[in-house]
C-alpha positions, -999 to 999 in steps of 0.1 A, spaced: 259 2 -512 228 -9 -492 206 -8 -524 231 -30 -543 232 -55 -514 194 -57 -513 193 -63 -551 219 -90 -547 199 -108 -520 168 -107 -541 187 -122 -570 200 -150 -549 165 -157 -535 153 -161 -571 182 -183 -582 181 -206 -551 143 -209 -552 140 -203 -514 104 -206 -501 85 -192 -472 93 -210 -440 69 -232 -422 70 -256 -392 91 -287 -396 63 -310 -386 62 -340 -363 99 -347 -366 110 -313 -353 135 -309 -326 121 -299 -292 154 -296 -272 156 -266 -249 182 -240 -259 213 -239 -238 240 -214 -233 277 -218 -240 304 -225 -214 317 -196 -194 351 -192 -179 364 -172 -149 380 -139 -154 413 -152 -142 415 -181 -166 442 -179 -193 418 -196 -218 381 -190 -225 356 -203 -249 345 -179 -276 310 -166 -273 289 -154 -301 304 -121 -313 287 -89 -303 276 -64 -329 303 -47 -348 306 -22 -377 318 -52 -399 284 -69 -399 250 -53 -407 223 -57 -381 189 -70 -392 157 -79 -373 139 -93 -403 145 -126 -421 175 -124 -444 198 -147 -464 220 -163 -438 250 -185 -446 249 -215 -423 282 -233 -417 288 -269 -405 313 -269 -376 333 -296 -358 357 -296 -328 389 -276 -333 412 -307 -334 389 -327 -357 405 -341 -388 373 -333 -408 377 -305 -433 347 -308 -456 312 -322 -458 288 -327 -487 254 -311 -489 239 -345 -496 256 -360 -465 243 -331 -444 207 -338 -456 212 -375 -446 226 -365 -412 197 -342 -404 171 -367 -415 186 -398 -398 197 -383 -365 222 -397 -341 228 -435 -337 220 -444 -373 243 -460 -398 247 -428 -417 260 -411 -385 293 -431 -385 314 -400 -385 293 -380 -360 276 -391 -328 253 -361 -325 240 -331 -345 231 -297 -331 218 -267 -351 212 -231 -341 175 -230 -331 167 -197 -348 178 -209 -382 169 -246 -380 136 -240 -398 153 -222 -426 180 -248 -429 154 -276 -430 134 -257 -457 164 -250 -479 176 -287 -477 141 -301 -481 144 -323 -450 125 -329 -418 150 -330 -390 150 -361 -368 139 -357 -332 175 -363 -320 188 -332 -338 193 -307 -310 180 -271 -314 203 -249 -293 216 -213 -293 247 -207 -314 268 -207 -282 251 -239 -271 259 -256 -305 296 -246 -301 296 -259 -265 281 -292 -276 307 -295 -304 336 -287 -280 324 -313 -255 329 -343 -278 352 -351 -306 325 -364 -330 297 -339 -328 285 -319 -359 270 -284 -354 255 -259 -378 256 -222 -370 254 -189 -388 287 -177 -403 285 -145 -382 288 -166 -350 320 -184 -361 348 -184 -335 382 -202 -334 372 -228 -308 353 -247 -335 363 -255 -370 342 -245 -400 338 -271 -427 338 -266 -464 306 -277 -481 310 -296 -514 346 -283 -514 336 -247 -511 350 -228 -481 337 -197 -465 368 -193 -442 406 -198 -449 429 -186 -476 410 -205 -503 376 -190 -492 350 -178 -517 346 -140 -521 311 -142 -536 285 -152 -509 261 -163 -536 283 -193 -542 279 -206 -507 258 -239 -508 240 -233 -475 223 -199 -478 190 -200 -459 162 -176 -449 170 -171 -412 169 -150 -381 206 -144 -373 212 -111 -354 240 -101 -376 242 -106 -414 276 -119 -426 296 -99 -451 325 -114 -470 338 -79 -475 350 -78 -439 368 -111 -441 405 -114 -446 432 -140 -441 468 -143 -428 490 -172 -437 519 -175 -412 549 -198 -417 579 -206 -396 617 -207 -402 629 -200 -438 666 -206 -445 676 -203 -481 712 -216 -479 723 -253 -480 698 -274 -500 677 -244 -511 708 -229 -529 719 -262 -542 685 -271 -557 676 -236 -569 710 -223 -581 735 -252 -585 710 -275 -601 693 -246 -619 657 -254 -608 651 -217 -603 643 -194 -574 607 -206 -572 616 -242 -566 615 -241 -528 579 -228 -531 567 -253 -558 554 -279 -533 521 -297 -537 505 -325 -517 527 -352 -500 525 -384 -481 550 -401 -457 560 -436 -469 579 -444 -437 610 -435 -418 647 -440 -423 680 -437 -403 695 -415 -392 690 -381 -376 707 -367 -345 715 -394 -320 699 -421 -341 666 -403 -345 644 -415 -373 637 -392 -404 607 -391 -426 606 -406 -461 580 -387 -481 571 -379 -516 549 -355 -535 516 -370 -547 504 -342 -570 491 -307 -572 524 -290 -577 522 -254 -567 495 -260 -541 517 -248 -513 524 -215 -531 487 -211 -538 480 -213 -501 503 -183 -495 492 -164 -525 455 -168 -518 459 -153 -483 456 -115 -480 488 -114 -460 516 -139 -456 545 -137 -431 575 -159 -422 607 -158 -402 636 -153 -426 665 -171 -408 694 -163 -431 708 -130 -441 709 -120 -478 742 -101 -480 757 -89 -513 788 -109 -505 770 -142 -498 786 -176 -496 771 -210 -502 773 -233 -471 765 -269 -479 766 -277 -441 775 -261 -408 757 -235 -386 765 -204 -405 739 -193 -432 739 -167 -459 717 -167 -490 719 -154 -525 698 -122 -527 684 -135 -560 664 -161 -540 644 -133 -524 624 -132 -557 611 -166 -548 596 -153 -516 580 -124 -534 566 -147 -561 552 -170 -535 532 -141 -520 553 -134 -489 544 -99 -478 567 -95 -447 594 -113 -429 609 -112 -394 646 -106 -393 649 -110 -355 666 -143 -351 699 -160 -341 713 -162 -376 706 -127 -389 741 -117 -379 759 -145 -397 772 -120 -423 780 -93 -398 765 -58 -395 769 -51 -432 750 -83 -439 721 -70 -419 721 -37 -438 724 -55 -472 695 -78 -462 672 -49 -454 681 -31 -486 677 -63 -508 643 -70 -492 632 -34 -499 643 -38 -535 623 -71 -538 592 -53 -524 591 -74 -492 584 -57 -458 605 -66 -428 606 -61 -390 630 -70 -362 663 -54 -375 676 -20 -381 705 4 -383 704 9 -345 683 -3 -316 656 23 -321 652 14 -358 652 -23 -352 622 -20 -329 600 -2 -355 571 -22 -369 564 -30 -405 531 -15 -414 508 -38 -434 473 -35 -447 445 -61 -451 407 -60 -447 408 -22 -446 429 -23 -415 462 -9 -405 483 -37 -391 516 -34 -371 540 -63 -374 568 -64 -347 596 -90 -343 622 -97 -316 650 -122 -309 657 -137 -274 685 -160 -285 716 -141 -296 721 -108 -277 755 -103 -294 735 -97 -327 712 -72 -311 713 -37 -325 727 -9 -304 735 28 -307 755 31 -339 754 -6 -346 731 -24 -370 715 -56 -358 683 -73 -345 656 -62 -321 663 -78 -287 635 -93 -268 635 -71 -238 600 -74 -224 598 -37 -214 607 -27 -249 582 -51 -265 553 -40 -244 562 -3 -250 564 -9 -287 530 -26 -288 514 3 -269 532 27 -293 518 9 -323 483 12 -309 488 49 -303 501 52 -339 468 39 -352 473 1 -354 440 -17 -357 458 -50 -351 492 -58 -337 511 -90 -345 543 -99 -326 568 -126 -339 592 -136 -311 623 -158 -317 624 -177 -284 621 -210 -266 641 -242 -266 653 -260 -297 640 -295 -305 612 -292 -279 575 -284 -280 574 -275 -243 571 -238 -234 591 -222 -206 575 -202 -178 594 -171 -192 577 -176 -226 542 -179 -211 548 -149 -189 561 -129 -218 531 -139 -240 506 -128 -213 524 -94 -208 526 -88 -246 489 -95 -250 481 -73 -219 500 -45 -237 477 -48 -267 489 -75 -290 463 -95 -309 485 -123 -322 518 -139 -313 536 -161 -338 567 -177 -324 598 -193 -340 632 -209 -332 625 -243 -317 624 -261 -351 595 -280 -338 559 -269 -341 549 -257 -306 517 -255 -286 489 -230 -291 472 -208 -265 442 -186 -262 447 -157 -237 417 -140 -222 412 -102 -225 383 -78 -223 379 -74 -261 381 -111 -267 409 -137 -266 443 -133 -283 459 -162 -300 494 -175 -295 514 -201 -316 546 -206 -296 565 -220 -326 555 -225 -362 584 -249 -367 605 -252 -399 590 -242 -432 620 -241 -457 649 -254 -437 674 -282 -443 678 -297 -408 679 -335 -405 677 -337 -368 645 -357 -365 611 -360 -381 597 -330 -363 624 -308 -379 611 -319 -413 576 -308 -404 559 -275 -399 526 -257 -401 512 -228 -419 487 -210 -396 458 -202 -419 441 -175 -399 407 -159 -408 397 -125 -394 364 -107 -396 376 -71 -392 398 -73 -361 381 -104 -347 399 -137 -352 372 -161 -365 391 -192 -375 425 -210 -371 435 -238 -393 470 -254 -387 480 -267 -421 507 -294 -417 537 -295 -441 566 -318 -449 599 -306 -463 611 -326 -493 646 -324 -509 657 -304 -479 640 -272 -490 605 -277 -503 574 -276 -480 545 -298 -492 510 -300 -477 501 -331 -457 465 -343 -453 454 -333 -417 433 -364 -416 462 -386 -430 499 -382 -425 495 -347 -410 474 -361 -381 505 -372 -362 519 -337 -360 486 -322 -351 481 -347 -324 515 -338 -310 506 -301 -310 473 -309 -292 491 -328 -265 517 -300 -261 488 -275 -258 473 -292 -228 468 -267 -200 471 -238 -224 440 -245 -245 407 -260 -233 393 -267 -267 
C-alpha cells in the first residue's frame, strides 16, 4: 500500500509540473504566527483545534503533496471559489477591488510557499501567514475572511470551499485526490487520505401519507416521485397557513433528481420515518393519523436511505400490529431501523451500520407519546428515558461501536427554541459516549450545538425539520435541512446544512444557501446563539 501511494504521488508531481520551492520574494508575508482560540473546560462549546495524529492520516516530516483547502466562516453563504479568483486574491491582498467578497486573506504559514509556487503568484504583503489554528481563528472572527489550510486540519467550525466546482468534503466529494486543484508541495504534519473520509446525510421527518400517497399512487407518478426533487426557488408567499401564517410559493428550476443524488452520494443516509407502514394501511387525505402504503418504502430504498428512526409520536397510529408490520416491511425493503421493537428491550437495541471501515450504532427514542412506548409483551417505540438512553449508549460502546448516533424525537412543535430538558439530555447523552445527536419532531429546523468533551466536541442538531411532510402550518414547516456531515475516521471534519423546500406537499428540493435558503440558515444561526460560538 505504501509503495503504491508513493508511486501515485510521483505521478501527480509529474502531471502537475510542481517545482522546487523557493522564497516568495519581496512581496512575502511577514506576519507572526498566532494560535487559535482556546475555551475553558466548563464551556459547552469550543473551537476546533488542529487534529492530533491518528491512524487515519499518515505522518510525514518531509515535503509531500498536500491538498490545500480554502475556508470561510461556518455561516458564510460562499460554497465555491475559482482557482483563478484565488490567484487574484493572493496577489491583490485586502482592500483591493478584487477583494469585494473577502476583507482579508490568511494562509497556513508552513504551506504558503508551496501554495504560492503552485499558483505562480507572489502573495501580497497583506496576506497573513499564520498557523492552521490561527487561520481558522481569523476566519471565525469575521464573516468575510478567506483562509487556506491543509485538508488534514479541517474542522467543523470553518467551512471548506469547493475549488472550480470540485469538492474535497461533503456527499459530492471527489474520491481521487489527484483531481484536487490545489495540491502543493508542503510541510503539513499529517498527510490527508481520502480513504479515511466518509459522509452521512441526515434528514428530518418523512411522512408518506396524504400528498405523498396522492402524488405517487393516486396520480401514478411512482414511488420515487417524493425523492425526484431538484433545485428550487421561492417566488413569494401566499395565504394561508395556521392562524393566517404565510406559506411559501416555490418552483423547481432544474436538475431533477439532485436531491436524490445528495442522499445516494453519501456513504450513509438516515431519516425519521414518521408514519407506520402496516399491511392494512389506509390513505388519509388530511387529519393527524398517518399510515403509508408499504410499497412506498421502495422509494426510500431507491433514494439511498440506509436506516430510519421509528421512535416518534405517529408510529403507533396503526396499533401494535402496525409497528410489527412496519419493521417487517422495512426488513424486506433492506432498510435498517431503530427505535421500535417487539418489547421495551428490543425497542432500545441499535441498528448497526457501517461506513469508513467503522462500526456505527444508531439509536432512536421518542419523548412525545408514552402511550406508544413498548413494554413487556407489547410492541412499540423506545421511550426517551434518560437513564435508558445513557445506558444504551454505553452498552453500544462496550459492544464495539466506533461511533454512536442518537436520534431523539423531542422538543416543542413549531418552535426553534430548545428547552432546558433537551439541553440537559443532550449533555448527558454526549457524556455517556454519543458522538452525534440528530433531533426531530418540532417541524421547524432547530439550533445546532457543539458540546465539549475530552476526545473532541460532539455535534447536536436539535431538529432537522420536515423533509417529506405535507404540513401547511407556516413557511418553516415547508422547509428543512439535510445535514451533510463529513467524517475523517471517527472525527467530524465538516458540517453543511443543506436547505430544502417541499413542493407539491411531498417533494423536497434544494435551495441555494446563498439565495432563498439563506433566510432559513439565518434563522438557525439566530436560534443557535448561546449554543454555538462560531
